[in-house]
C-alpha positions in Angstrom: -59.5 -16.7 32.6 -60.2 -13.0 32.9 -57.1 -11.2 31.7 -56.2 -7.8 30.5 -55.9 -8.9 26.9 -59.3 -10.6 26.7 -61.4 -8.2 28.8 -60.8 -4.9 27.0 -63.2 -5.8 24.3 -65.9 -6.8 26.8 -67.7 -4.9 29.5 -66.1 -5.8 32.8 -68.3 -6.6 35.7 -66.3 -5.7 38.8 -67.5 -7.4 42.0 -66.5 -8.3 45.5 -65.1 -11.8 45.2 -65.3 -12.3 49.0 -69.0 -11.7 49.1 -71.4 -14.7 48.8 -74.2 -12.6 47.4 -71.9 -11.1 44.8 -70.6 -14.5 43.8 -74.2 -15.8 43.4 -75.1 -12.7 41.4 -72.1 -13.3 39.1 -73.1 -16.9 38.6 -76.6 -15.7 37.5 -75.0 -13.1 35.1 -72.8 -15.8 33.6 -75.9 -17.9 32.8 -77.7 -14.9 31.3 -74.7 -13.8 29.2 -75.6 -16.0 26.3 -73.8 -13.7 23.9 -70.5 -13.7 25.8 -70.5 -9.9 26.2 -69.2 -9.7 29.7 -66.0 -10.4 31.6 -66.0 -10.8 35.4 -63.4 -9.3 37.5 -62.9 -9.8 41.3 -62.2 -6.4 42.8 -59.6 -8.1 45.0 -57.5 -9.4 42.0 -54.2 -7.6 42.3 -53.2 -8.8 38.8 -55.9 -6.6 37.2 -53.9 -3.4 36.8 -56.9 -1.5 35.2 -58.4 -1.5 38.7 -55.7 1.0 39.7 -56.2 3.3 36.6 -58.8 5.9 35.7 -61.7 5.8 35.6 -61.8 2.8 38.1 -59.1 4.0 40.5 -60.6 5.3 43.7 -64.1 4.0 42.9 -65.8 2.2 45.9 -65.5 -1.2 44.3 -66.3 -3.1 47.4 -69.4 -1.2 48.2 -71.3 -1.7 44.9 -70.9 -3.7 41.7 -69.2 -1.6 39.0 -69.2 -2.1 35.3 -66.6 -0.8 33.0 -67.7 -0.6 29.4 -65.4 -1.2 26.4 -65.4 2.5 25.9 -64.2 3.0 29.5 -67.4 4.5 30.9 -67.8 3.4 34.5 -71.3 2.5 35.9 -72.1 1.5 39.4 -75.1 0.0 41.3 -78.4 0.3 39.6 -76.8 2.2 36.7 -74.6 -0.9 36.0 -77.7 -3.1 36.2 -79.5 -0.9 33.7 -76.6 -1.1 31.3 -76.5 -4.9 31.7 -80.2 -5.2 31.0 -79.8 -4.0 27.4 -77.0 -6.5 26.8 -78.6 -9.7 28.3 -81.3 -11.0 26.0 -83.3 -12.4 28.9 -83.6 -8.9 30.3 -84.5 -7.0 27.1 -88.2 -6.8 27.9 -87.6 -5.2 31.3 -84.8 -2.8 30.2 -87.1 0.0 29.0 -89.0 -0.1 32.3 -85.8 0.7 34.1 -86.0 4.2 32.7 -89.5 5.1 33.8 -89.8 8.2 36.0 -88.9 7.3 39.5 -87.5 3.9 38.7 -83.8 4.9 38.6 -84.1 6.6 42.0 -86.0 3.7 43.6 -83.8 1.1 41.9 -80.6 2.8 43.3 -82.2 3.0 46.8 -83.0 -0.7 46.7 -79.6 -1.6 45.2 -77.8 0.4 48.0 -79.9 -1.3 50.7 -79.1 -4.8 49.3 -75.4 -3.9 49.0 -75.2 -2.6 52.6 -76.9 -5.7 53.9 -75.5 -8.3 51.6 -73.7 -10.2 54.3 -77.0 -10.7 56.2 -78.9 -11.7 53.1 -76.8 -14.7 52.0 -75.1 -16.7 54.6 -71.5 -17.5 54.2 -70.3 -21.1 53.9 -71.6 -23.1 56.8 -73.5 -20.1 58.1 -70.2 -18.7 59.4 -68.5 -15.7 57.7 -65.0 -14.7 58.4 -65.3 -11.6 56.1 -65.3 -8.4 58.1 -68.1 -6.1 57.2 -67.0 -2.9 55.6 -69.5 -0.3 56.9 
């Protein structure tokens, strides 16, 4: 359902569609996106030509979640999470806290740790994962 013509008006959440934790995270985002402000794009989807164009081209899409705004600003990791917090009504109360001194640094450190260890945090189907780790 995510196509070039429908996603340019929405922020695009770019995720690793082969990652169980990423898929669960996207499922949660879909539930929190009451206002329909987001589109979800699997970084492995070859039909999404914008993935090969600036500012997305060359970004480490399989290392961290990325978010491309309708104004073509690219955020990644904790920065993407902070941007999302302002657009998801369920997160509005915590959004200002994400800007307190030290929180962005700590948030990015935690985000990177989770991203690096995501294959250990959520087991693949049946406890067996055929996805090769990209470290």
